[in-house]
C-alpha atoms as one frame of an Amber mdcrd trajectory, in Angstrom:
protein
  91.354  98.855  81.804  94.844  98.983  83.309  96.744 100.972  85.931 100.347
 101.982  85.453 103.051 104.035  87.123 106.182 105.271  85.394 108.400 102.218
  85.710 112.009 102.611  86.711 114.195  99.679  87.725 114.156  99.512  91.527
 117.232  97.289  91.688 119.422 100.020  90.147 118.492 102.311  93.037 117.475
 105.104  90.651 115.151 106.507  93.319 118.097 107.335  95.556 116.879 108.414
  98.978 113.399 109.271  97.693 110.511 107.450  99.283 107.869 108.614  96.805
 108.014 106.711  93.517 105.106 108.452  91.800 101.394 108.477  91.082  99.802
 105.925  88.755  97.051 106.483  86.192  94.226 104.211  85.025  93.616 104.025
  81.303  91.529 102.152  78.776  93.657  99.486  77.081  91.535  99.589  73.925
  92.353 103.242  73.269  94.559 104.073  70.293  96.603 106.593  72.273  96.526
 108.617  75.487  95.081 111.708  73.788  92.001 109.829  72.567  88.802 110.982
  74.272  88.072 108.673  77.233  91.480 106.948  77.110  92.521 108.151  80.584
  89.903 106.986  83.083  91.600 108.356  86.196  94.749 110.470  86.069  95.692
 109.868  89.711  94.837 106.339  90.862  97.420 105.419  93.483 100.362 106.947
  95.299 103.406 104.662  95.144 106.120 104.628  97.776 109.314 102.629  98.195
 110.677 101.498 101.540 113.691  99.438 102.358 117.426  99.474 102.561 119.515
 100.506  99.545 121.699  98.018  97.719 124.958  97.482  99.690 127.050  98.831
  96.797 124.833 101.859  96.209 126.329 105.277  96.982 122.869 106.527  98.013
 122.096 106.746 101.711 118.641 106.010 103.043 117.191 106.299 106.563 116.433
 103.143 108.536 113.255 101.236 107.677 111.691 102.225 111.013 112.356 105.901
 110.213 110.791 105.425 106.771 107.675 103.891 108.364 107.537 106.771 110.835
 107.748 109.255 107.956 104.947 107.488 106.088 102.790 107.536 109.222 103.486
 111.255 109.670 102.520 111.964 106.048  99.303 109.925 106.220  98.246 111.569
 109.486  98.481 114.938 107.745 101.463 116.425 109.540 102.846 117.741 106.244
 101.716 121.243 105.207  98.775 120.983 102.799 100.239 123.840 100.745 103.063
 121.521  99.700 102.478 119.014  96.899 103.541 116.143  99.171 100.998 117.161
 101.814  98.257 117.477  99.202  98.845 113.981  97.747  99.123 112.280 101.117
  95.985 114.040 102.347  94.135 112.581  99.338  95.605 109.131 100.030  94.550
 109.307 103.695  91.006 110.358 102.732  90.669 107.406 100.391  92.022 104.959
 102.973  89.410 106.217 105.476  86.690 105.158 103.033  87.987 101.577 102.831
């Protein structure tokens, strides 16, 4: 069993100003391919975010780290509309973290 998120090189700043990197999936490593029955164990395992300052030579602008943390807090507390995809995913993430 393994968990993976679509990998993109962080150091090239391909995420730009985006804080959300994606959602990972858990799959069976012994499966021949993703379409094999039972290959995907969980299609949404974890929500991945990126925080930090951009590379000094990057043309992309990013809010301060404290603003990024504030935004994450706001999303996890459910202040984003649940009708939006972002609100839906962060609501699920907050529900799971309450169980831990």
